C-alpha positions as CSV (number, residue, x, y, z in Angstrom):
1,M,208.9,153.4,-94.8
2,S,207.2,152.7,-98.0
3,T,210.6,152.2,-99.6
4,K,211.6,149.5,-97.2
5,K,208.4,147.7,-97.7
6,Q,209.0,147.7,-101.5
7,I,212.4,146.3,-101.1
8,G,211.1,143.6,-98.8
9,N,208.5,142.7,-101.3
10,E,211.0,142.4,-104.1
11,V,213.2,140.1,-102.1
12,S,210.4,137.9,-101.2
13,H,209.3,137.9,-104.8
14,Y,212.7,136.6,-106.1
15,E,213.0,134.0,-103.4
16,H,209.7,132.4,-104.2
17,P,210.8,130.5,-107.4
18,Q,213.9,129.2,-105.7
19,A,211.8,127.7,-103.0
20,V,209.6,126.0,-105.7
21,V,212.6,124.6,-107.4
22,D,214.0,123.2,-104.2
23,D,210.7,121.3,-103.6
24,V,211.1,119.3,-106.9
25,V,211.7,115.6,-106.2
26,D,214.3,113.7,-108.4
27,E,212.7,110.3,-109.3
28,T,215.6,109.0,-111.4
29,P,216.6,105.6,-109.9
30,A,220.1,105.1,-108.7
31,L,222.2,102.8,-111.0
32,H,224.5,100.3,-109.3
33,P,227.0,97.9,-111.0
34,T,226.3,94.2,-110.8
35,V,228.7,91.8,-109.2
36,E,230.0,90.6,-112.5
37,L,230.7,94.2,-113.7
38,E,232.5,95.0,-110.5
39,I,234.7,91.8,-110.8
40,Q,235.4,92.6,-114.5
41,A,236.3,96.2,-113.6
42,K,238.8,95.1,-110.9
43,V,240.4,92.6,-113.4
44,D,240.7,95.3,-116.1
45,L,242.0,97.8,-113.6
46,N,244.7,95.5,-112.4
47,N,245.8,94.6,-116.0
48,S,248.3,97.3,-116.8
49,Q,248.6,96.3,-120.5
50,T,245.0,97.4,-121.2
51,Q,245.4,100.9,-119.8
52,G,246.7,102.3,-123.1
53,R,243.9,101.2,-125.4
54,G,241.0,101.5,-122.9
55,L,239.8,98.0,-123.7
56,T,238.5,95.3,-121.4
57,L,240.6,92.2,-120.9
58,A,238.5,90.1,-123.2
59,E,238.6,92.7,-126.0
60,E,242.4,93.0,-125.5
61,E,242.9,89.3,-126.0
62,R,240.8,89.3,-129.2
63,M,242.8,92.2,-130.5
64,E,246.1,90.5,-129.8
65,A,244.9,87.3,-131.4
66,R,243.9,89.2,-134.5
67,E,247.2,91.1,-134.7
68,W,249.1,87.8,-134.3
69,E,247.0,86.3,-137.2
70,I,247.7,89.2,-139.5
71,E,251.4,89.1,-138.6
72,Q,251.6,85.4,-139.3
73,T,249.9,85.8,-142.7
74,K,252.2,88.5,-143.8
75,T,255.5,86.9,-142.5
76,R,257.4,84.5,-144.7
77,W,260.5,82.8,-143.4
78,D,262.1,82.9,-146.8
79,R,262.1,86.5,-148.0
80,R,264.6,85.7,-150.8
81,Q,264.1,86.8,-154.3
82,T,264.6,83.2,-155.4
83,S,262.0,81.8,-153.0
84,N,260.5,78.5,-154.1
85,R,257.5,78.7,-151.8
86,E,255.0,78.2,-154.7
87,E,257.0,75.2,-156.0
88,R,257.1,73.6,-152.6
89,T,253.4,74.1,-152.2
90,A,252.6,72.5,-155.5
91,M,254.8,69.6,-154.6
92,A,253.1,69.1,-151.3
93,V,249.6,69.3,-152.9
94,E,250.7,66.7,-155.6
95,Q,252.1,64.4,-152.9
96,M,248.8,64.6,-150.9
97,S,246.8,63.9,-154.1
98,A,249.0,60.9,-154.9
99,E,248.6,59.5,-151.3
100,A,244.8,60.0,-151.5
101,T,244.7,58.2,-154.9
102,R,246.7,55.3,-153.5
103,E,244.5,55.0,-150.5
104,F,241.4,54.9,-152.7
105,K,243.0,52.2,-154.9
106,K,243.8,50.2,-151.8
107,R,240.2,50.2,-150.7
108,A,239.1,49.3,-154.3
109,G,241.5,46.4,-154.1
110,C,239.2,44.8,-151.6
111,V,236.7,44.3,-154.5
112,N,239.0,44.0,-157.5
113,R,242.5,42.8,-156.7
114,W,243.9,44.3,-159.9
115,A,243.0,47.8,-158.6
116,D,245.4,47.4,-155.7
117,P,248.6,49.4,-156.4
118,D,250.7,46.7,-154.6
119,E,249.4,44.0,-156.9
120,A,251.9,42.9,-159.5
121,D,251.2,43.5,-163.2
122,P,249.0,40.6,-164.5
123,R,251.2,40.2,-167.6
124,E,254.0,39.2,-165.3
125,Q,251.9,36.3,-164.0
126,L,251.3,34.7,-167.4
127,S,253.4,32.2,-169.2
128,V,255.3,33.1,-172.3
129,E,252.8,31.4,-174.6
130,E,249.8,33.1,-172.8
131,L,251.5,36.5,-173.0
132,G,252.2,36.2,-176.7
133,E,248.6,35.3,-177.4
134,V,247.4,38.2,-175.2
135,N,249.6,40.6,-177.2
136,R,248.3,39.3,-180.5
137,E,244.7,39.6,-179.5
138,A,245.4,43.1,-178.1
139,A,246.8,44.2,-181.4
140,R,243.7,42.9,-183.2
141,L,241.3,44.6,-180.9
142,Q,243.1,47.9,-181.2
143,T,242.0,48.1,-184.8
144,K,238.3,47.9,-183.7
145,L,238.5,50.1,-180.6
146,D,239.3,53.7,-181.3
147,G,241.0,55.6,-178.5
148,W,242.3,52.5,-176.6
149,S,246.1,51.8,-176.6
150,R,247.5,48.3,-177.2
151,S,249.0,48.4,-173.7
152,A,245.7,49.1,-172.0
153,I,243.9,46.4,-173.9
154,S,246.6,43.8,-173.2
155,R,246.5,44.6,-169.5
156,R,242.7,44.1,-169.4
157,L,243.1,40.8,-171.3
158,A,245.9,39.6,-169.0
159,E,243.7,40.4,-166.0
160,Q,240.9,38.2,-167.4
161,V,243.2,35.3,-168.3
162,A,245.0,35.5,-164.9
163,D,241.6,35.2,-163.2
164,G,241.1,31.9,-164.9
165,K,239.0,32.8,-168.0
166,S,239.7,31.3,-171.4
167,M,241.2,33.5,-174.1
168,M,238.0,33.5,-176.1
169,S,235.9,34.6,-173.1
170,A,238.5,37.2,-172.2
171,V,238.5,38.7,-175.7
172,V,234.7,38.9,-175.9
173,G,234.4,40.4,-172.4
174,V,237.1,43.0,-172.8
175,F,235.8,44.1,-176.2
176,E,232.3,44.6,-174.9
177,E,233.6,46.4,-171.8
178,L,235.8,48.8,-173.7
179,Q,233.4,49.4,-176.5
180,Q,230.6,50.3,-174.1
181,A,232.8,52.3,-171.7
182,P,231.2,55.6,-170.4
183,G,231.7,58.5,-172.8
184,R,232.2,56.3,-175.9
185,V,229.9,56.1,-178.8
186,I,228.3,52.6,-178.8
187,P,226.2,50.8,-181.5
188,I,222.5,51.5,-181.4
189,A,221.8,47.8,-180.9
190,A,223.8,47.9,-177.6
191,V,221.8,50.7,-176.1
192,S,219.4,48.3,-174.4
193,E,222.2,46.2,-173.0
194,V,224.3,49.0,-171.4
195,N,223.7,49.3,-167.7
196,R,223.8,53.2,-167.7
197,R,221.3,55.9,-167.7
198,E,223.0,57.9,-170.4
199,V,224.7,56.7,-173.6
200,S,226.3,58.1,-176.7
201,I,225.3,57.0,-180.2
202,S,226.0,57.9,-183.8
203,G,223.9,57.2,-186.9
204,T,221.7,58.6,-189.7
205,V,218.3,60.3,-189.1
206,T,216.0,58.2,-191.2
207,Q,212.7,59.7,-190.3
208,L,211.2,62.8,-188.6
209,W,207.6,63.5,-187.7
210,E,205.6,66.3,-186.2
211,S,204.7,66.1,-182.5
212,S,201.5,67.6,-181.0
213,N,203.3,68.2,-177.7
214,S,204.8,71.7,-177.6
215,A,207.4,70.5,-175.1
216,I,209.0,68.3,-177.8
217,Q,211.3,70.1,-180.3
218,Q,211.9,67.1,-182.6
219,V,211.1,63.4,-182.7
220,G,212.2,60.7,-185.1
221,L,214.3,57.7,-185.8
222,I,218.1,57.3,-185.8
223,E,219.7,54.2,-187.4
224,D,223.2,52.7,-187.9
225,E,224.4,49.4,-189.3
226,T,223.4,47.5,-186.1
227,G,219.8,48.8,-185.5
228,R,217.6,51.9,-185.0
229,T,215.9,53.6,-182.2
230,K,213.6,56.5,-181.5
231,F,215.0,59.8,-180.4
232,T,213.4,62.9,-178.8
233,A,214.8,66.4,-178.5
234,W,213.0,68.4,-175.8
235,T,212.3,72.1,-176.4
236,K,214.0,73.1,-173.1
237,S,217.2,71.3,-174.1
238,D,217.7,73.9,-176.9
239,Q,219.5,71.5,-179.2
240,S,220.5,71.9,-182.9
241,V,217.8,71.0,-185.4
242,V,218.5,67.8,-187.4
243,R,217.3,66.9,-190.8
244,E,216.3,63.6,-192.5
245,G,219.2,61.8,-194.1
246,E,221.8,63.6,-192.0
247,R,224.4,61.8,-190.0
248,V,224.6,62.9,-186.4
249,T,226.3,62.0,-183.1
250,M,224.3,62.2,-179.9
251,R,226.3,62.3,-176.7
252,N,225.0,61.8,-173.2
253,V,221.4,61.2,-174.3
254,A,219.0,59.7,-171.6
255,K,217.7,56.2,-172.0
256,S,214.0,55.5,-171.5
257,W,211.7,52.5,-172.1
258,Y,208.1,52.5,-173.5
259,G,206.2,49.4,-174.6
260,G,209.2,47.2,-174.1
261,R,211.3,49.3,-176.5
262,V,214.3,51.5,-175.7
263,S,214.6,55.1,-176.9
264,V,216.8,58.1,-176.2
265,A,216.1,61.7,-175.4
266,A,218.3,64.8,-175.8
267,T,218.3,66.8,-172.5
268,G,220.1,70.0,-171.5
269,W,223.2,67.9,-170.7
270,S,223.3,66.3,-174.1
271,E,225.3,67.3,-177.1
272,I,224.4,66.8,-180.8
273,S,227.1,67.2,-183.4
274,F,227.3,66.7,-187.2
275,P,230.4,65.0,-188.5
276,E,229.7,65.7,-192.1
277,R,229.1,69.4,-191.4
278,E,232.3,69.7,-189.4
279,A,234.2,67.9,-192.2
280,W,232.7,70.4,-194.7
281,W,233.8,73.4,-192.6
282,A,237.3,72.0,-192.2
283,E,237.9,71.9,-196.0
């Protein structure tokens, strides 16, 4: 009798934890797909082409577009060893550049008719006597203007004469224009007359003096046969040091005015060279 009671107690003892576990309530909320997800799932399910990759329709379309792009990049219609693809590309780029240049000149022709590529050469519009005089003056100016060809000078003279100017006015105007063209070394006396922020000059350093401003590396006077002006070299520009009595060429120096006088300053964009030093090294 005691044995049966013990067994009964053991059974009830093991069944008690199970009853406690069954009483635990699951509070995790049930997740349900939204209407958009259900619609997208039906579309993906009905698209048989996406079953192999396990992608959605949108992802599959992006993947196909990327594969097509890669294929087009790698594929060349001419796989020959003698393919001239690079040559044809260079020709196409050159043609586009020529067309852009022509279009720009056409627009510039609205202001200056001689810039229009369709405008005839001005030398063809002159009489024989005028053309002969233009050629003689061009040959004379060529000896005074380094770097300009006789053909370029004669065309500019012909443009001025064709516009109605006298030969003397044309010669003076063209000489000043070409002499003071951007990038060319101009006389120091013409610095104040040039309508540009930066100029290039050449001359001899006649005087240097100390500056109390630490931002100034050197300050002095530069002079040529036409005049002289003050120059300043800023410390941050890191320019070469010049000496008194030395001939120098200063390119792309900035103009400034003080007390009604023009001066120049060497900046980081400027270049100072020494013709005599270069000639000595070349020997």
